[in-house]
C-alpha positions as CSV (number, residue, x, y, z in Angstrom):
1,X,-18.7,1.6,12.3
2,X,-19.7,-1.3,10.2
3,X,-17.5,-2.3,7.2
4,X,-18.2,-4.6,4.2
5,X,-15.3,-6.4,2.6
6,X,-15.2,-6.3,-1.3
7,X,-13.0,-9.2,-2.2
8,X,-12.5,-12.3,-0.1
9,X,-9.0,-13.5,-1.4
10,X,-5.6,-13.8,0.3
11,X,-5.3,-10.0,1.0
12,X,-8.7,-9.9,2.8
13,X,-7.7,-12.9,4.9
14,X,-4.4,-11.2,5.8
15,X,-6.1,-7.9,6.7
16,X,-8.8,-9.6,8.8
17,X,-6.2,-11.7,10.7
18,X,-4.3,-8.5,11.6
19,X,-7.3,-6.2,12.6
20,X,-10.3,-8.3,13.6
21,X,-11.2,-7.5,17.2
22,X,-8.2,-5.1,17.5
23,X,-9.9,-1.9,16.6
24,X,-12.5,-0.3,18.8
25,X,-16.0,0.4,17.3
26,X,-15.2,-1.2,14.0
27,X,-17.1,-4.4,12.9
28,X,-16.9,-6.5,9.7
29,X,-20.5,-7.4,8.9
30,X,-20.6,-8.3,5.3
31,X,-18.5,-9.6,2.3
32,X,-18.8,-9.8,-1.4
33,X,-17.2,-11.8,-4.1
34,X,-18.1,-12.6,-7.7
35,X,-16.5,-16.1,-7.1
36,X,-19.2,-18.1,-5.3
37,X,-16.8,-21.0,-4.4
38,X,-14.3,-18.7,-2.8
39,X,-17.1,-16.8,-1.1
40,X,-18.4,-20.1,0.3
41,X,-15.0,-21.0,1.7
42,X,-14.7,-17.5,3.3
43,X,-18.3,-18.0,4.8
44,X,-17.1,-21.2,6.6
45,X,-14.1,-19.4,8.1
46,X,-16.0,-16.2,9.1
47,X,-19.6,-17.5,9.8
48,X,-20.7,-14.2,11.5
49,X,-20.0,-12.1,8.2
50,X,-23.0,-12.2,5.8
51,X,-21.8,-13.0,2.3
52,X,-23.2,-12.1,-1.1
53,X,-22.4,-12.3,-4.8
54,X,-24.6,-9.3,-5.4
55,X,-22.6,-6.0,-5.2
56,X,-25.7,-3.8,-5.4
57,X,-27.3,-5.6,-2.5
58,X,-24.2,-5.1,-0.4
59,X,-23.9,-1.4,-1.3
60,X,-27.5,-0.9,-0.7
61,X,-27.5,-2.1,3.0
62,X,-28.3,0.7,5.4
63,X,-26.2,-0.7,8.2
64,X,-22.9,-0.4,6.2
65,X,-20.8,2.8,6.5
66,X,-17.7,1.8,4.7
67,X,-16.1,-0.8,2.5
68,X,-12.6,-2.4,2.3
69,X,-11.6,-3.3,-1.3
70,X,-9.0,-6.0,-1.8
71,X,-9.7,-7.2,-5.3
72,X,-7.2,-7.1,-8.2
73,X,-6.0,-3.6,-9.2
74,X,-8.0,-3.6,-12.4
75,X,-11.3,-3.3,-10.4
76,X,-10.2,-0.8,-7.8
77,X,-11.5,2.3,-9.7
78,X,-14.9,1.0,-10.6
79,X,-15.6,-0.5,-7.1
80,X,-14.3,2.6,-5.3
81,X,-16.4,4.9,-7.4
82,X,-19.5,2.7,-7.1
83,X,-19.0,2.6,-3.3
84,X,-18.6,6.4,-3.1
85,X,-21.7,7.0,-5.1
86,X,-23.6,4.8,-2.7
87,X,-22.4,7.0,0.1
88,X,-19.9,4.5,1.5
89,X,-16.4,5.5,2.7
90,X,-13.6,3.5,1.1
91,X,-10.4,1.9,2.2
92,X,-8.9,0.6,-1.1
93,X,-5.9,-1.6,-1.3
94,X,-2.8,-0.5,-3.2
95,X,-1.9,0.1,-5.9
96,X,-4.7,2.6,-6.1
97,X,-5.7,1.8,-9.7
98,X,-4.1,1.0,-13.1
99,X,-3.4,4.5,-14.1
100,X,-3.5,8.1,-13.0
101,X,-6.7,8.8,-14.9
102,X,-8.5,6.1,-12.9
103,X,-7.0,7.4,-9.7
104,X,-8.2,10.9,-10.4
105,X,-11.7,9.6,-11.1
106,X,-11.7,7.9,-7.8
107,X,-10.8,11.0,-6.0
108,X,-13.4,13.0,-7.8
109,X,-16.1,10.5,-7.0
110,X,-15.2,10.4,-3.3
111,X,-15.1,14.2,-2.9
112,X,-18.3,14.7,-4.8
113,X,-20.1,12.3,-2.6
114,X,-18.5,13.3,0.7
115,X,-16.8,10.0,1.1
116,X,-13.4,9.4,2.7
117,X,-11.1,7.6,0.3
118,X,-8.1,6.0,1.9
119,X,-5.5,3.9,0.1
120,X,-3.8,0.9,1.6
121,X,-0.3,2.1,1.8
122,X,0.0,0.9,5.3
123,X,3.7,1.2,5.4
124,X,3.3,4.9,6.3
125,X,1.8,3.7,9.6
126,X,4.6,1.5,10.7
127,X,6.1,2.9,14.0
128,X,9.6,2.8,12.6
129,X,8.6,4.8,9.5
130,X,6.6,7.3,11.6
131,X,9.8,7.7,13.7
132,X,11.9,8.3,10.6
133,X,9.4,10.8,9.3
134,X,9.4,12.7,12.6
135,X,13.2,12.8,12.7
136,X,13.5,14.1,9.1
137,X,10.7,16.8,9.7
138,X,12.4,17.9,12.9
139,X,15.6,18.6,10.9
140,X,17.7,16.2,13.0
141,X,19.4,14.8,9.8
142,X,20.1,18.2,8.3
143,X,19.9,18.4,4.6
144,X,18.9,15.1,3.0
145,X,21.4,13.8,0.4
146,X,20.3,10.3,-0.4
147,X,17.6,7.8,0.4
148,X,17.4,4.1,-0.5
149,X,14.6,1.6,0.1
150,X,14.4,-2.1,-1.0
151,X,11.9,-5.0,-0.6
152,X,12.3,-8.5,-2.0
153,X,10.5,-11.9,-1.9
154,X,10.9,-15.1,-4.1
155,X,7.8,-16.1,-5.9
156,X,8.0,-18.7,-8.6
157,X,5.3,-17.6,-11.0
158,X,6.4,-20.3,-13.5
159,X,5.6,-23.1,-11.0
160,X,2.5,-25.2,-11.9
161,X,1.7,-25.0,-8.2
162,X,1.4,-21.3,-8.1
163,X,-1.9,-20.5,-6.2
164,X,-4.8,-19.4,-8.4
165,X,-5.3,-16.1,-6.4
166,X,-1.7,-15.0,-7.3
167,X,-2.0,-15.5,-11.1
168,X,-3.5,-12.0,-11.7
169,X,-0.2,-10.4,-10.6
170,X,1.5,-11.4,-13.9
171,X,-1.3,-10.3,-16.2
172,X,-0.8,-6.6,-17.0
173,X,-4.5,-6.2,-17.9
174,X,-5.3,-7.1,-14.3
175,X,-2.2,-5.8,-12.4
176,X,-1.0,-2.9,-14.5
177,X,2.6,-4.2,-14.3
178,X,4.9,-6.5,-12.4
179,X,6.9,-6.1,-9.2
180,X,7.0,-2.3,-9.4
181,X,3.2,-2.3,-9.2
182,X,3.3,-4.8,-6.3
183,X,6.2,-4.4,-3.9
184,X,7.4,-1.2,-5.5
185,X,4.3,0.7,-4.9
186,X,4.9,0.6,-1.2
187,X,8.5,1.8,-1.7
188,X,7.6,4.7,-3.9
189,X,4.8,5.8,-1.6
190,X,6.9,5.6,1.4
191,X,9.8,7.4,-0.2
192,X,7.5,10.3,-1.2
193,X,5.9,10.4,2.3
194,X,9.3,10.5,4.1
195,X,10.7,13.2,1.9
196,X,7.6,15.2,1.7
197,X,8.2,16.1,-2.0
198,X,7.4,15.0,-5.5
199,X,10.1,13.9,-8.0
200,X,11.8,16.2,-10.5
201,X,13.0,13.3,-12.7
202,X,13.2,9.6,-12.6
203,X,14.4,6.5,-14.5
204,X,13.5,2.9,-14.3
205,X,15.5,-0.2,-15.1
206,X,13.8,-3.6,-15.1
207,X,14.5,-7.3,-15.6
208,X,11.9,-9.6,-17.1
209,X,11.5,-13.3,-17.3
210,X,10.3,-13.6,-20.8
211,X,7.5,-16.2,-20.3
212,X,5.9,-13.9,-17.8
213,X,5.7,-10.6,-19.7
214,X,6.1,-8.4,-16.7
215,X,9.1,-7.2,-14.8
216,X,10.4,-9.5,-11.9
217,X,13.1,-7.0,-10.8
218,X,12.8,-3.2,-10.8
219,X,15.4,-0.5,-9.9
220,X,14.4,3.1,-9.9
221,X,16.5,6.2,-9.6
222,X,14.9,9.4,-8.6
223,X,15.9,13.1,-8.2
224,X,14.0,15.7,-6.2
225,X,13.8,19.4,-6.7
226,X,16.1,20.3,-3.9
227,X,18.8,17.9,-5.2
228,X,18.0,14.9,-3.1
229,X,18.8,11.5,-4.9
230,X,17.0,8.3,-4.1
231,X,16.9,4.7,-5.3
232,X,14.3,2.0,-4.9
233,X,14.8,-1.8,-5.6
234,X,12.0,-4.3,-5.7
235,X,12.2,-8.0,-6.7
236,X,10.2,-11.2,-6.9
237,X,13.3,-13.2,-7.5
238,X,15.4,-12.6,-4.4
239,X,14.5,-14.5,-1.3
240,X,13.0,-12.4,1.6
241,X,15.8,-10.7,3.5
242,X,16.2,-8.0,6.0
243,X,15.0,-5.2,3.6
244,X,16.4,-1.9,4.4
245,X,15.8,1.9,4.4
246,X,18.8,4.2,4.3
247,X,18.3,7.9,4.9
248,X,21.5,10.0,4.6
249,X,21.7,13.6,5.8
250,X,24.6,16.0,6.3
251,X,24.2,16.0,10.0
252,X,23.1,12.4,10.7
253,X,21.7,9.3,9.0
254,X,19.1,6.7,9.8
255,X,19.3,3.0,8.9
256,X,16.2,0.8,9.3
257,X,16.3,-3.0,9.0
258,X,13.4,-5.4,9.0
259,X,10.6,-2.8,8.9
260,X,9.5,-3.6,5.4
261,X,8.0,-7.1,5.1
262,X,6.4,-9.5,7.6
263,X,8.5,-8.6,10.6
264,X,7.8,-7.5,14.1
265,X,11.4,-7.0,15.3
266,X,12.5,-4.1,13.0
267,X,15.3,-1.7,14.2
268,X,16.3,1.9,13.4
269,X,19.8,3.2,14.1
270,X,20.9,6.8,14.1
271,X,24.5,7.2,12.7
272,X,26.8,10.3,13.0
273,X,30.4,10.9,12.6
274,X,31.0,10.0,16.2
275,X,29.1,6.8,16.4
276,X,25.7,5.1,16.2
277,X,22.8,4.4,18.6
278,X,19.7,2.2,18.3
279,X,16.5,4.1,18.7
280,X,13.8,2.1,20.7
281,X,10.6,1.1,18.7
282,X,7.4,-0.1,20.3
283,X,6.0,-2.2,17.5
284,X,2.2,-2.5,16.9
285,X,0.7,-4.0,13.7
286,X,0.5,-1.2,11.1
287,X,-2.7,-2.7,9.6
288,X,-4.2,-1.8,13.0
289,X,-2.9,1.8,12.9
290,X,-4.2,2.1,9.4
291,X,-7.7,1.0,10.3
292,X,-7.8,3.2,13.4
293,X,-6.7,6.1,11.2
294,X,-9.5,5.4,8.7
295,X,-12.2,5.2,11.5
296,X,-11.0,8.5,13.1
297,X,-10.8,10.3,9.8
298,X,-14.4,9.4,9.1
299,X,-15.5,10.3,12.5
300,X,-13.7,13.7,12.4
301,X,-14.3,14.4,8.8
302,X,-10.7,14.9,8.0
303,X,-8.4,13.8,5.2
304,X,-6.3,10.6,5.8
305,X,-2.5,10.8,5.4
306,X,-3.0,8.1,2.7
307,X,-6.0,9.8,1.1
308,X,-6.7,9.3,-2.6
309,X,-5.6,12.9,-3.2
310,X,-2.4,12.4,-1.1
311,X,-1.5,9.2,-3.0
312,X,-1.9,10.7,-6.5
313,X,1.9,11.6,-6.3
314,X,2.7,8.0,-5.8
315,X,0.6,6.9,-8.8
316,X,2.0,9.7,-11.0
317,X,5.6,8.7,-10.1
318,X,5.1,5.1,-10.9
319,X,3.5,6.0,-14.2
320,X,6.4,8.2,-15.0
321,X,8.9,5.4,-14.2
322,X,7.1,3.0,-16.6
323,X,7.0,5.7,-19.2
324,X,10.8,6.1,-18.9
325,X,11.3,2.6,-20.4
326,X,8.7,2.6,-23.1
């Protein structure tokens, strides 16, 4: 399967570094960017990938079966729809789009054109999170009572040295919001995936740095139909730490550390009233798992676990959270 990259910024570099040469029968053959200077720099680093500033030319190539979109969120919907209409399968980075209406349009275009639409919520593919999901679904924890997820990193958006490619994060017209759209998207998506349910009610609290105009800290409280309670915390103002997932059940609980973020040494513990045990995890890069899943879903004509339709609940929840403070 030949894939073309749409967007050649930091996310494209991170993705390629993780997966290039690691996934059987997947080749990156072309790339597109509107920024000719950035595209030229990308071409120097990846000379075997053909580069163009002409999107129509890229989508018109007969040797390309799929695209990977890693542009700012404001362009996700338009690019995904254009690619689907051109008969290309789509792996689109998160967040899916700026609002639910755009997300639904992406799903509709993909389904109308027989295209697989997979969203880049790669945290679902982390071996630790797959393990937690399996333990929950098997009933080993009993009835879930409370779940907590958190992810932080320190980014000084007020610094004059902030890289150009990161400035769109603090422009709502491009990003759709602040840290909840960025780090928080993964946490909300993973929460809904682990619980297998949609929220009944939710409330968001935020902290803003006035010069930025978007939230730098976000704490969400959520309630599910069966009574399960959950919280999510995301911050751009707390230095990277171990980042945790806590899942409390009435039979047992699971505690994950260093599975959210740039780690390869995450751990999961099972805790009961009689003690605790560490559950072995064999780590493999979850970007690789994500791409293998994309390849297999295309080959087998099946829906990804992070399909556009499956991720609509994530986008709806995030929209509800923002609405709760407006």
